[in-house]
Each structure stands twice: as structure tokens, then as C-alpha cells.
Wavefront OBJ file of the C-alpha trace (Angstrom):
o trace
v -11.346 13.402 -19.735
v -11.512 15.331 -15.990
v -12.564 14.021 -12.731
v -12.563 15.445 -9.412
v -9.959 13.259 -7.677
v -6.691 11.211 -8.663
v -5.609 8.912 -5.881
v -2.653 6.938 -6.101
v -1.938 4.064 -3.438
v -3.154 0.651 -2.040
v -6.010 -0.983 -4.275
v -6.422 -4.560 -3.229
v -9.160 -7.252 -2.045
v -9.955 -7.668 1.576
v -11.363 -11.128 2.960
v -13.091 -9.749 6.014
v -14.155 -11.904 9.031
v -16.558 -10.364 11.673
v -16.651 -12.267 14.774
v -19.743 -13.114 16.971
v -18.452 -12.946 20.298
v -15.183 -11.878 21.413
v -11.573 -11.663 19.973
v -9.939 -15.165 19.072
v -8.104 -17.193 21.705
v -5.416 -19.368 21.147
v -6.906 -22.731 20.797
v -10.400 -21.746 21.011
v -13.513 -22.267 18.581
v -14.589 -18.734 17.182
v -18.038 -18.397 15.420
v -18.522 -16.107 12.518
v -21.301 -13.678 11.870
v -20.559 -12.609 8.796
v -17.367 -12.806 6.007
v -16.901 -10.674 2.780
v -14.609 -10.533 -0.340
v -14.553 -6.678 -1.503
v -12.276 -3.985 -2.673
v -10.204 -2.616 0.216
v -6.659 -0.794 1.040
v -6.489 2.784 1.905
v -7.221 3.929 -1.667
v -9.463 1.392 -2.874
v -11.434 2.072 0.611
v -11.482 6.057 0.517
v -12.364 5.739 -3.489
v -16.028 3.895 -2.264
v -16.564 6.286 0.252
v -16.010 9.496 -2.346
v -18.036 7.874 -4.840
v -20.832 7.483 -2.197
v -20.574 11.193 -1.619
v -20.973 11.947 -4.896
v -17.145 12.413 -6.310
v -15.503 10.902 -9.546
v -12.110 9.235 -8.698
v -9.305 8.035 -10.972
v -7.370 5.229 -9.290
v -3.701 4.203 -9.720
v -1.025 2.310 -7.623
v -1.047 -1.051 -6.722
v -1.001 -3.476 -9.994
v -4.472 -5.792 -9.961
v -4.393 -9.637 -11.127
v -6.544 -12.672 -11.809
v -8.241 -12.535 -8.190
v -8.718 -8.789 -7.701
v -9.247 -7.212 -11.034
v -12.637 -8.916 -11.544
v -13.976 -8.190 -8.103
v -12.776 -4.265 -8.737
v -14.421 -4.272 -12.419
v -17.892 -5.690 -10.725
v -17.995 -3.860 -7.531
v -17.235 -0.155 -9.318
v -19.081 -0.901 -12.535
v -21.712 1.218 -11.409
v -20.131 3.613 -9.478
v -17.827 7.047 -10.478
v -14.696 5.329 -9.984
v -12.254 4.908 -12.744
v -9.777 1.893 -13.018
v -8.378 2.191 -16.393
v -5.295 3.115 -15.206
v -4.408 0.312 -12.896
v -2.142 -2.001 -14.485
v -3.245 -5.676 -14.941
v -0.989 -8.435 -14.469
v -2.200 -12.089 -15.649
v 0.560 -13.555 -14.145
v -0.316 -12.440 -10.533
v -3.641 -12.875 -8.392
v -3.325 -9.317 -7.101
v -2.672 -8.102 -3.665
v -5.015 -9.360 -0.932
v -5.369 -9.183 2.862
v -7.083 -10.858 5.454
v -8.914 -9.172 8.504
v -10.530 -10.865 11.752
v -12.711 -8.130 13.642
v -14.410 -7.967 16.744
v -15.798 -4.541 17.445
v -12.950 -2.295 18.500
v -10.631 -5.038 17.793
v -9.130 -5.939 14.409
v -5.964 -8.290 13.020
v -5.112 -7.547 9.614
v -2.861 -10.250 7.973
v -1.428 -10.120 4.458
v 2.080 -10.516 2.433
v 2.719 -6.762 2.258
v 6.485 -6.929 3.389
v 7.069 -9.473 0.386
v 6.490 -6.599 -1.994
v 9.846 -4.858 -0.475
v 11.850 -8.146 -0.244
v 15.378 -7.906 -2.376
v 14.633 -9.145 -5.921
v 10.845 -9.162 -5.618
v 8.961 -7.722 -8.878
v 7.644 -4.069 -8.293
v 3.768 -4.491 -8.249
v 2.997 -0.986 -8.556
v 2.643 1.556 -11.147
v 4.434 5.126 -12.009
v 1.830 7.785 -12.298
v 0.809 9.104 -15.306
v 1.261 12.787 -16.065
v -2.182 13.272 -17.592
v -3.640 11.617 -14.668
v -2.329 14.334 -12.259
v -3.368 16.845 -14.851
v -7.019 15.610 -15.337
v -7.784 16.147 -11.439
v -8.913 18.958 -9.186
v -7.231 17.427 -6.000
v -5.335 14.345 -5.220
v -4.455 11.637 -2.719
v -1.325 9.871 -2.157
v -0.517 6.784 -0.188
v 3.017 6.981 1.104
v 4.003 3.314 0.342
v 5.250 3.207 -3.239
v 8.783 4.655 -2.757
v 9.915 6.370 -6.092
v 6.285 6.155 -7.668
v 5.104 8.012 -4.493
v 7.487 10.716 -4.748
v 6.869 10.965 -8.350
v 3.156 11.560 -7.753
v 3.463 14.343 -5.259
v 6.402 16.006 -7.519
v 3.597 15.946 -10.241
v 1.354 17.476 -7.679
v 3.600 20.331 -7.083
v 4.339 20.668 -10.675
v 0.719 21.127 -11.767
v -0.227 23.164 -8.677
v -3.060 19.927 -7.531
v -3.223 19.979 -3.871
v -3.149 16.587 -2.233
v -4.006 14.685 1.068
v -1.426 12.038 2.373
v -1.327 9.895 5.296
v 1.143 9.263 8.226
v 4.169 10.939 6.495
v 6.999 11.995 8.731
v 7.774 15.952 9.049
v 10.878 15.327 7.096
v 9.389 13.687 4.208
v 8.727 15.561 0.691
v 4.826 14.434 0.968
v 4.408 16.078 3.934
v 6.224 19.281 3.354
v 4.331 19.923 0.140
v 1.143 18.638 1.155
v -2.596 20.435 1.496
v -3.431 17.865 4.321
v -1.377 15.127 6.221
v -3.448 12.895 8.346
v -1.245 11.303 10.923
v -2.388 8.335 12.953
v -0.640 6.096 15.892
v 1.134 4.057 13.080
v 3.370 6.950 12.583
v 3.174 9.049 15.713
v 4.543 5.203 17.335
v 7.662 5.075 15.093
v 11.109 5.068 16.185
v 11.689 8.566 14.987
v 9.199 9.813 17.512
v 10.045 7.542 20.220
v 9.760 9.413 23.741
v 7.757 12.673 22.111
v 4.363 13.557 23.350
v 1.498 13.810 20.787
v 2.042 17.695 21.412
v 5.450 17.642 20.569
v 5.053 15.600 17.338
v 2.357 18.165 16.465
v 4.594 20.939 16.441
v 7.488 18.900 14.433
v 4.987 18.478 11.870
v 3.254 21.988 11.771
v 6.697 23.756 11.349
v 7.779 21.694 8.213
v 4.467 22.345 6.128
v 2.143 24.885 5.094
v -0.556 22.209 4.886
v -3.146 21.289 7.615
v -1.771 18.626 10.238
v -4.232 16.087 11.915
v -3.279 13.705 14.524
v -5.788 11.179 15.120
v -6.177 8.973 17.928
v -9.210 6.598 17.910
v -11.648 7.594 20.349
v -9.695 10.099 21.773
v -9.379 13.799 20.955
v -7.741 14.868 17.484
v -5.052 17.624 17.435
v -5.149 19.658 14.393
v -4.060 23.210 13.093
v -1.470 25.009 10.940
v 2.131 26.734 11.359
v 1.559 29.841 12.970
v -1.741 29.182 14.746
v -2.550 27.454 18.232
v -3.337 23.995 18.120
v -6.770 22.806 18.176
v -8.737 19.654 19.720
v -11.749 17.854 18.409
v -13.377 14.820 20.250
v -14.532 12.386 17.688
v -18.213 11.685 17.097
v -19.541 8.900 19.421
v -21.376 5.771 17.975
v -21.705 2.360 18.595
v -18.827 0.472 17.123
v -19.679 -2.776 14.815
v -16.353 -2.500 13.118
v -13.108 -0.283 12.743
v -12.363 -1.679 9.626
v -11.744 1.299 7.411
v -12.097 4.171 9.828
v -8.791 5.916 8.776
v -9.488 5.437 5.072
v -12.669 7.106 5.507
v -11.261 9.670 7.568
v -9.003 10.500 4.583
v -12.006 10.277 2.133
v -13.827 13.020 4.241
v -10.402 15.252 4.238
v -10.346 14.764 0.219
v -14.059 15.867 0.149
v -13.464 18.769 2.273
v -10.332 19.895 0.077
v -12.146 19.395 -2.955
v -14.886 21.751 -2.091
v -12.830 24.269 -0.130
v -14.022 23.728 3.543
v -12.610 25.455 6.289
v -10.206 23.501 8.800
v -12.757 23.230 11.790
v -15.584 22.102 9.233
v -13.166 19.819 7.066
v -11.871 17.961 10.429
v -15.619 17.807 11.858
v -16.830 16.398 8.224
v -14.090 13.761 8.096
v -14.727 12.731 11.415
v -18.308 12.191 10.810
v -17.479 10.143 7.699
v -15.238 7.916 9.867
v -18.015 7.636 12.844
v -20.525 6.354 10.291
v -17.740 4.000 8.759
v -17.726 2.190 12.081
v -21.160 1.773 12.967
v -21.439 -0.690 10.244
v -20.212 -3.871 8.532
v -19.447 -4.333 5.787
v -18.126 -0.749 5.059
v -17.717 -1.261 1.167
v -21.404 -2.284 0.524
v -22.549 0.479 3.133
v -20.413 3.497 2.731
v -21.644 6.799 4.307
v -24.070 8.950 2.119
v -23.885 12.860 2.256
v -27.399 12.936 3.979
v -26.029 10.761 6.964
v -22.841 12.565 7.364
v -24.921 15.881 6.966
v -27.108 14.473 9.863
v -24.399 13.241 12.421
v -22.607 16.651 11.505
v -25.760 18.849 12.775
v -26.678 16.653 15.468
v -24.360 17.813 18.002
l 1 2 3 4 5 6 7 8 9 10 11 12 13 14 15 16 17 18 19 20 21 22 23 24 25 26 27 28 29 30 31 32 33 34 35 36 37 38 39 40 41 42 43 44 45 46 47 48 49 50 51 52 53 54 55 56 57 58 59 60 61 62 63 64 65 66 67 68 69 70 71 72 73 74 75 76 77 78 79 80 81 82 83 84 85 86 87 88 89 90 91 92 93 94 95 96 97 98 99 100 101 102 103 104 105 106 107 108 109 110 111 112 113 114 115 116 117 118 119 120 121 122 123 124 125 126 127 128 129 130 131 132 133 134 135 136 137 138 139 140 141 142 143 144 145 146 147 148 149 150 151 152 153 154 155 156 157 158 159 160 161 162 163 164 165 166 167 168 169 170 171 172 173 174 175 176 177 178 179 180 181 182 183 184 185 186 187 188 189 190 191 192 193 194 195 196 197 198 199 200 201 202 203 204 205 206 207 208 209 210 211 212 213 214 215 216 217 218 219 220 221 222 223 224 225 226 227 228 229 230 231 232 233 234 235 236 237 238 239 240 241 242 243 244 245 246 247 248 249 250 251 252 253 254 255 256 257 258 259 260 261 262 263 264 265 266 267 268 269 270 271 272 273 274 275 276 277 278 279 280 281 282 283 284 285 286 287 288 289 290 291 292 293 294 295 296 297 298 299 300 301
């Protein structure tokens, strides 16, 4: 069976809590305005957005368990998202995180570091070659070591262009990508300490033939390719309700643009519009951007 996009990465259950007032303060009571348990993770959120945009998706990556699997199956039962490659572990509740949100500020919590502790059971799957073969484009989260490398190598082998996120200039994933979306999580890492965003951008574009995009929240995005001048684009201005899923939605917009052969300027603008719509609402999984909304925003400025 063929599908538009193959995605390998973090698929989990997110417990989100939207505060009525300002962010948490020590020893002070805070009132919730809403709370949800919905699909999340970089790959899970991006898949939800892509399905809303009319794209068919096949997921793999994180193992799912007794708490997360029922959530995912119920949520995606009427959406164009195929969960059949996700491994179900009956002895595992599944990966979950907990996020407290107040407008521009959020604090995620979880047990992600325990996945990498010495002796920990591996909680992610190696890719299936037939899944990569069956897609038109792919998206790869850079979190699963040998599995992540294997997905990228299969994409190269079968000439499937892929989008990735937060990959260093010296990584295989970056060097062979179609698009690398780089956020503060990567640019503030030790390897780039003391370097400006412009210097980091040059290091990135010189080591790939793909499109490099550096995002900085409400500040200008930097983007471009090797051999051409760097460009800047201001993000769309919207009233922010929650920033949860903003980066994942931007990635989804990039995947959509790659799938449909958009030029770089159009793709970055499209992805930015997707992200802007995402942060204007809560919860994102129940209110993902639609194509009509994205087109309206893109054409409005």
C-alpha cells in the first residue's frame, strides 16, 4: 500500500494543562482553564497536521503500550494516518509527557532521559524497508540513534527526500536531507557555543545540498541553500494561545511543501502560516490547521 509520507520518530500521549493566569509560581495555587490527553510528540503532532491538510501518513518509531495505544487508535480511526507499523508492547504503558502552558510559556515534563540510560530496554523500532519504499517523501526525528540512521540510509538508497529537525552540520541526517529545520534547541548546543545564528547557518548550508531553515520563535527565520545568499522571513503575527506543537506544525508544513514541490520561499511561508495558526488555538490536535485557513493567512499579507 502506498501513502504520501512516511514518518519515523516520537509518537506519544501528551497530558496538556492550560493555565487561566500567569505561569506557575512556587507555593502558589494556579487555576486550569483546560486539560487534555491527546496524541503528541514531534512525529505524532506533525502527522495530525498533515492529515488535516489532506496528506496520507504512515507512522513508526516509538513503541506504544497499554495507555498510549488505545488513545492513538481511537484518535486516528477516521484520519489518514496508518499506525500498523507501530510496535505494541503489552508490558509498557507507552511514552507520555506532561506540559503546563500559559501563552508564550510552557514547561514540558517526562521521562525521556530514562530511554537512554544504561541497561534500559529499547523503546523504539528499526524501520521497515518496505515502509520507506512505499512513500513519496519522509520525515525523520533525530532521536533514535541506530534506527534514525537506518531510516536516513534507506531514504538515500531509495531516493526518498526527507525532512528532519535540529540536526548538526556534521551529521549524516543533515548532510543528506532535503530540509533541516533547526531551532534554538540545536543552535544553543555546546557545539555552536559563541557563534551567531548567521555563522551557524553558514556551517549548515555548506554541508548539505538541502534547504536549511533556522527558526527563532517570533524573530526572523533564516533560510537558504549552499551557493545562494541567505534569506530572512518574518513569522506571521497572531494572538498566541499556546505554543505547544508550534515547531512540529512548522515541520509538517515543510513536509507538505516538499511533497508538493514548492519553491523555497513558498515552502517557508506555507510552513510559517501553519505554525501561526497552530499557536492561535488549544488544543492543537483537536483544532489542526486546515488548508483553507493556511491559504487565507498566506494570502492575507
